C-alpha positions in Angstrom: 22.0 7.0 -8.1 21.3 4.1 -5.8 18.0 3.7 -3.9 19.8 4.3 -0.5 21.6 7.5 -1.7 18.5 8.8 -3.3 16.5 8.4 -0.1 19.3 10.1 1.9 19.3 13.0 -0.6 15.6 13.4 0.0 16.1 14.0 3.7 16.4 17.7 3.6 15.0 20.8 5.2 11.4 21.6 4.4 11.1 23.6 1.2 7.7 22.8 0.0 4.8 25.3 -0.8 3.6 25.4 2.8 7.1 26.4 4.1 6.5 30.1 3.7 3.5 30.0 6.0 5.2 27.9 8.7 6.8 30.1 11.3 7.9 27.5 13.7 4.8 27.6 15.9 3.5 24.1 16.4 -0.2 24.9 15.7 0.0 26.4 12.2 0.2 23.2 10.2 -1.3 19.8 10.9 1.4 17.1 10.9 1.4 13.5 9.8 4.0 10.8 10.0 3.7 8.0 7.4 5.6 4.7 7.7 6.0 2.9 4.4 6.0 6.3 2.6 8.0 4.9 -0.4 5.3 2.3 -1.1 2.3 2.6 -3.3 -0.1 3.7 -0.6 2.4 5.9 1.1 3.1 7.9 -2.0 -0.6 8.5 -2.7 -1.3 9.3 1.0 1.6 11.8 1.0 0.2 13.5 -2.0 -3.3 13.6 -0.5 -2.1 15.0 2.8 0.0 17.7 1.2 -3.1 18.7 -0.8 -4.9 19.1 2.6 -2.1 21.4 3.8 -0.3 19.0 6.1 3.3 19.0 7.0 4.2 15.4 6.0 7.0 13.3 7.5 8.0 9.8 6.2 9.8 7.1 8.1 12.5 5.3 6.1 15.1 2.7 7.2 18.7 3.8 7.0 19.6 0.7 5.1 16.5 0.8 3.0 16.7 -0.9 -0.4 13.2 0.3 -1.1 12.4 2.2 -4.3 12.2 6.0 -3.8 10.8 6.5 -7.3 7.3 6.8 -6.1 8.0 9.9 -4.0 10.8 11.4 -6.1 8.3 14.0 -7.4 7.6 15.0 -3.8 11.2 15.9 -3.1 11.3 19.1 -1.1 7.7 18.6 0.1 8.1 15.8 2.5 10.5 15.2 5.4 12.1 11.8 5.6 13.2 10.6 9.0 15.4 7.5 9.8 13.6 4.7 11.7 13.0 1.0 11.8 9.8 -0.7 12.9 11.8 -3.2 15.0 13.8 -0.5 16.7 11.6 1.3 19.2 14.1 4.0 20.2 14.3 5.1 16.6 10.5 5.3 16.5 10.4 7.4 19.6 13.0 9.7 18.1 11.0 10.1 14.9 7.9 10.9 16.9 9.8 13.4 19.0 11.1 15.1 15.8 7.9 15.1 13.7 5.4 15.9 16.6 2.6 14.4 14.5 -1.1 14.8 15.0 -1.6 11.7 13.0 0.5 8.5 12.3 -0.3 6.3 9.4 1.3 2.9 9.6 1.7 1.5 6.1 5.0 -0.3 6.7 4.9 -4.0 6.2 6.4 -6.9 4.3 3.3 -6.8 2.1 3.6 -9.5 -0.5 1.8 -12.7 0.4 4.1 -14.9 -1.7 7.2 -13.6 0.1 5.6 -14.2 3.5 5.9 -17.9 2.8 9.6 -17.6 2.0 10.3 -15.2 4.9 7.7 -16.0 7.6 9.8 -14.8 10.5 10.6 -11.4 8.9 7.0 -11.0 8.0 5.8 -11.7 11.5 8.4 -9.3 13.0 7.8 -6.3 10.7 4.1 -6.7 9.8 3.0 -7.9 13.2 5.4 -7.1 16.1 6.5 -3.8 14.5 3.0 -2.4 15.0 3.4 -3.1 18.8 6.7 -1.1 18.8 5.0 1.8 17.1 1.9 1.8 19.3 4.1 1.6 22.4 6.2 4.5 21.1 3.0 6.6 20.5 1.7 5.8 24.0 5.1 6.9 25.5 5.6 10.0 23.5 2.1 11.4 23.1 -1.0 9.2 23.6 -3.1 12.0 21.9 -1.7 11.1 18.5 -4.3 9.6 16.2 -3.2 6.3 14.7 -4.1 4.5 11.5 -3.3 0.8 11.1 -3.3 -0.7 7.6 -5.2 -4.0 8.1 -5.9 -6.3 5.2 -8.6 -8.4 3.6 -6.0 -11.2 3.7 -7.0 -11.6 7.3 -10.3 -13.1 6.2 -8.5 -15.8 4.2 -10.8 -18.8 4.0 -13.9 -16.7 4.2 -16.8 -17.5 6.5 -19.3 -15.3 4.7 -19.7 -13.3 1.5 -19.3 -10.3 1.5 -16.9 -9.7 4.4 -17.6 -6.9 6.8 -16.1 -5.6 10.1 -17.7 -8.5 12.0 -16.6 -11.3 9.8 -14.3 -13.8 11.6 -10.7 -13.9 10.5 -9.2 -17.1 9.1 -5.8 -16.1 7.5 -4.2 -18.4 5.0 -0.7 -17.1 4.9 2.0 -15.8 7.3 1.2 -12.3 6.0 -2.5 -12.7 6.8 -1.7 -14.1 10.3 0.7 -11.2 11.0 -1.9 -8.7 9.9 -4.4 -10.3 12.3 -2.0 -9.9 15.2 -1.4 -6.2 14.2 -5.1 -5.6 14.0 -5.9 -7.1 17.4 -3.0 -5.3 19.1 -4.3 -2.0 17.7 -7.7 -2.7 19.0 -6.2 -3.7 22.4 -4.3 -0.4 22.7 -7.4 1.5 21.8 -9.5 -0.2 24.4 -6.9 -0.5 27.1 -5.1 2.9 26.8 -7.8 5.0 25.2 -5.7 5.7 22.0 -7.5 7.0 19.0 -6.5 4.1 16.9 -8.3 2.9 13.7 -7.9 -0.1 11.5 -8.7 0.1 7.8 -9.4 -3.4 6.5 -8.4 -2.6 3.0 -9.3 -5.0 0.2 -6.9 -5.3 -2.8 -6.1 -1.8 -4.1 -4.0 -1.2 -7.2 -2.4 1.5 -9.3 0.4 2.1 -11.8 2.6 2.4 -8.7 1.9 -1.2 -7.6 4.9 -3.4 -7.3 5.8 -5.7 -10.2 5.4 -8.8 -8.0 1.6 -8.3 -7.6 -0.6 -10.0 -10.1 -2.4 -6.8 -11.3 0.9 -5.1 -12.1 2.4 -8.4 -13.4 -0.5 -8.5 -15.9 -0.4 -4.8 -17.0 3.4 -5.0 -17.4 3.2 -8.3 -19.3 0.6 -6.9 -21.6 2.7 -3.9 -22.4 5.8 -6.0 -23.1 3.9 -8.3 -25.3 2.2 -5.4 -27.2 5.7 -3.9 -27.8 7.2 -7.2 -28.9 9.4 -7.5 -25.8 7.9 -10.8 -24.6 6.0 -13.7 -26.1 4.1 -15.1 -23.1 2.8 -14.3 -19.6 3.0 -17.0 -17.0 0.3 -16.8 -14.2 -1.0 -19.0 -11.4 -4.7 -19.5 -10.5 -6.9 -17.6 -12.9 -10.1 -18.5 -10.9 -9.2 -16.7 -7.7 -11.5 -13.8 -7.2 -10.6 -10.4 -5.7 -12.3 -7.1 -4.8 -9.9 -4.7 -6.6 -10.1 -0.9 -6.1 -7.9 2.1 -6.9 -5.2 3.0 -4.3 -5.7 6.7 -4.9 -9.4 6.3 -3.7 -8.4 4.3 -0.7 -6.0 6.7 0.9 -8.8 9.2 1.3 -10.6 6.6 3.5 -7.5 6.3 5.7 -7.6 10.1 6.3 -11.4 10.2 6.9 -11.1 7.6 9.7 -8.8 9.8 11.7 -11.2 12.8 11.3 -14.1 11.2 13.2 -15.2 11.9 16.7 -14.7 8.3 17.8 -12.2 5.7 16.6 -13.3 2.6 14.8 -12.5 0.0 12.2 -13.7 0.0 8.6 -13.8 -2.2 5.6 -12.6 -0.3 2.5 -13.6 -2.1 -0.7 -15.7 -1.8 -3.9 -18.2 -4.5 -3.1 -17.5 -6.2 -6.5 -15.5 -9.3 -7.1 -13.6 -10.2 -10.3 -11.6 -13.4 -11.2 -8.0 -13.1 -12.3 -9.2 -14.3 -15.6 -11.4 -11.2 -16.1 -8.4 -9.0 -15.1 -6.4 -10.7 -17.8 -9.2 -10.5 -20.4 -9.7 -6.8 -19.7 -6.0 -5.9 -19.8 -5.3 -7.8 -23.1 -8.4 -6.6 -24.7 -7.5 -2.9 -23.9 -4.3 -3.5 -25.8 -6.0 -5.1 -28.7 -4.7 -8.6 -27.9 -6.3 -12.1 -27.4 -5.1 -13.2 -24.0 -5.5 -16.9 -24.9 -2.6 -16.7 -27.3 -0.1 -15.5 -24.7 -1.1 -16.6 -21.1 0.4 -19.8 -19.7 -1.0 -21.2 -16.5 1.9 -22.3 -14.3 1.0 -24.5 -11.3 4.3 -23.6 -9.7 2.8 -20.1 -9.2 -0.1 -21.2 -7.1 -0.1 -20.3 -3.4 0.6 -23.1 -0.8 -2.8 -22.2 0.7 -5.0 -20.4 -1.8 -7.5 -17.7 -0.9 -10.3 -18.3 -3.4 -12.6 -15.3 -3.0 -12.6 -11.9 -1.3 -15.4 -9.4 -1.5 -15.9 -6.5 0.9 -18.9 -4.8 2.3 -18.0 -1.1 2.7 -21.4 0.1 3.9 -20.1 1.2 7.3 -17.5 3.4 5.6 -20.1 4.7 3.2 -22.6 5.5 6.0 -20.2 6.9 8.6 -17.3 8.3 6.6 -19.2 9.3 3.5 -16.7 7.4 1.5 -17.2 5.4 -1.7 -14.9 4.2 -4.5 -14.7 6.3 -7.6 -12.6 4.4 -10.1 -14.2 1.3 -11.7 -12.5 -2.0 -12.2 -12.3 -1.5 -16.0 -10.9 2.0 -15.6 -8.3 0.8 -13.1 -7.1 -2.0 -15.4 -7.0 0.3 -18.4 -5.1 2.9 -16.4 -2.5 0.4 -15.4 -2.0 -0.9 -18.9 -1.7 2.6 -20.4 0.9 3.5 -17.7 3.0 0.5 -18.4 2.9 1.0 -22.1 4.0 4.6 -21.7 6.7 3.6 -19.3 8.1 0.9 -21.6 8.0 3.3 -24.6 10.1 5.7 -22.6 12.5 2.9 -21.5 13.0 2.0 -25.2 14.0 5.5 -26.2 17.7 5.5 -27.2 20.0 7.0 -24.7 17.5 7.1 -21.9 18.9 6.1 -18.4 17.1 3.3 -16.7 16.8 3.1 -12.9 14.3 2.3 -10.1 11.1 0.6 -11.2 12.0 0.8 -14.8 15.2 -1.2 -14.1 13.3 -3.8 -12.3 11.0 -4.1 -15.2 13.8 -5.1 -17.5 14.0 -8.5 -15.7 12.2 -11.4 -17.4 8.6 -11.9 -16.2 8.3 -14.8 -13.7 
């Protein structure tokens, strides 16, 4: 089944566990609308909110070529509504239908590398799309609480280490620049219209559901393929870039906590630790019993046009005001991802097993 038809098949009447307790009265279940629900963060957030007893809606484009595999296990528990971040009437219609208490905007063209290839699309979806959504909220119901997914890529060429909520932005990519616009327009709507709008400045957060184009998943998938004899090398860019990597499942809780406060605000969500890509590679290969130096090839063609050398977040405000802190360590995260990709590839290699979605993408050669 194609991605589009799968998404369409998921748009059905509510039949999840909470359905029996919902009698049609607006107040019985708290409601949330998630844009970008088919992404890594969207799928974890949907799971989290369902666990909190929410009625969960997700916004998907009619022509979406996105991968629904991340939410396939939630079929019958979430409501998918058609909408497009660049089509404000569709956003208004989705808000009218969902009647959400909370909106979580996770939709974006989120890959930095692609933002250099498609800067206009990135600016429109990742930047201007947020304005469309905020304006729709202001029009439909300004009491809706709004979460905007800001990014550590806004800091770019960092002015201080670690970075906190007051660190100046200096983006180094079209993606980072679009996120800066989205962040500032969210703050402007909060201050000008009194919206309860929060920005979560999330540092890199990963999981087995991360897209294959991201370096963490590229490494874990590459290790799995090499371990199973499916590949002989892994080509990577700058091994000296340092990042603050956390677990996506931990970070979605912080998103929710922001919207439960008495006053809106912006928060850095991070681990406070920084690790070079080289350490990521060493940890992943070591977990599989391999010597990374025998397999990794540094390819200058994979360097960014403008490299971000170091990102490290200070999450003390989130710790002190939200009571949030990361739970999964860096080593645990890397090992989790390698184990998941090994298991996935072993299933793919079983005779007669159909291949689709993320598994199908994984059959492509590593770039």
